[in-house]
C-alpha positions as CSV (number, residue, x, y, z in Angstrom):
1,X,56.4,13.9,-93.1
2,X,59.2,13.8,-90.9
3,X,61.7,12.9,-94.1
4,X,63.0,14.3,-97.3
5,X,65.7,14.3,-99.7
6,X,66.4,17.6,-98.7
7,X,68.5,16.6,-95.6
8,X,72.1,15.2,-95.4
9,X,72.0,11.3,-94.7
10,X,74.6,8.8,-93.9
11,X,75.5,6.5,-96.2
12,X,74.4,3.4,-94.2
13,X,70.5,4.8,-94.7
14,X,71.2,5.7,-97.8
15,X,72.2,1.8,-98.8
16,X,69.7,-0.3,-96.4
17,X,67.0,2.2,-98.4
18,X,68.2,0.9,-101.9
19,X,68.3,-2.5,-100.5
20,X,64.7,-2.7,-99.2
21,X,63.7,-1.2,-103.0
22,X,65.5,-4.1,-104.6
23,X,69.1,-3.9,-104.8
24,X,71.9,-6.0,-104.0
25,X,75.1,-4.9,-102.1
26,X,77.9,-5.6,-103.7
27,X,81.6,-4.4,-102.6
28,X,83.3,-1.4,-103.5
29,X,86.8,-0.1,-103.1
30,X,87.6,1.8,-100.1
31,X,84.1,2.6,-98.0
32,X,82.2,2.9,-101.8
33,X,79.1,-0.1,-102.0
34,X,77.8,-0.4,-104.8
35,X,74.1,-1.5,-105.3
36,X,73.0,-3.5,-108.2
37,X,69.6,-2.6,-108.8
38,X,66.7,-4.5,-110.7
39,X,67.0,-2.1,-113.7
40,X,70.8,-3.8,-114.1
41,X,72.1,-0.2,-113.6
42,X,74.9,0.0,-110.8
43,X,74.9,2.7,-107.8
44,X,78.1,3.9,-105.8
45,X,77.5,4.8,-102.4
46,X,79.8,6.2,-100.0
47,X,79.0,4.5,-96.3
48,X,80.9,6.6,-93.6
49,X,80.0,10.3,-93.9
50,X,77.1,12.1,-94.9
51,X,75.9,12.4,-98.8
52,X,75.3,15.0,-100.3
53,X,72.1,16.2,-101.9
54,X,73.1,15.8,-105.8
55,X,74.7,11.9,-105.0
56,X,71.6,11.0,-103.7
57,X,69.1,12.6,-106.3
58,X,71.1,11.5,-109.2
59,X,71.5,7.8,-107.9
60,X,67.9,7.9,-107.4
61,X,67.2,8.9,-110.7
62,X,69.7,5.9,-111.8
63,X,68.0,4.1,-109.8
64,X,64.6,4.3,-112.0
65,X,62.9,5.7,-108.9
66,X,61.4,9.0,-107.9
67,X,62.3,10.8,-105.1
68,X,58.5,10.4,-103.4
69,X,59.5,6.2,-104.0
70,X,62.7,6.7,-102.3
71,X,61.6,8.4,-99.3
72,X,59.0,5.3,-98.9
73,X,62.0,3.1,-98.2
74,X,63.9,5.1,-95.9
């Protein structure tokens, strides 16, 4: 499968995936974006630069998804 969470990804790609999963983009501070997920929790992702694997895994878990479900939205 060409895509997995092991690779570093740009923040814009991650934001787009969370929006495809039902999230709503809200403004954040600086280069960060807040995404309100359907479960009511806010996820904060930096849009500039790469998102490291630890932050990404924590955000996916907070969104209530598995890694496999998240990869489908990339």
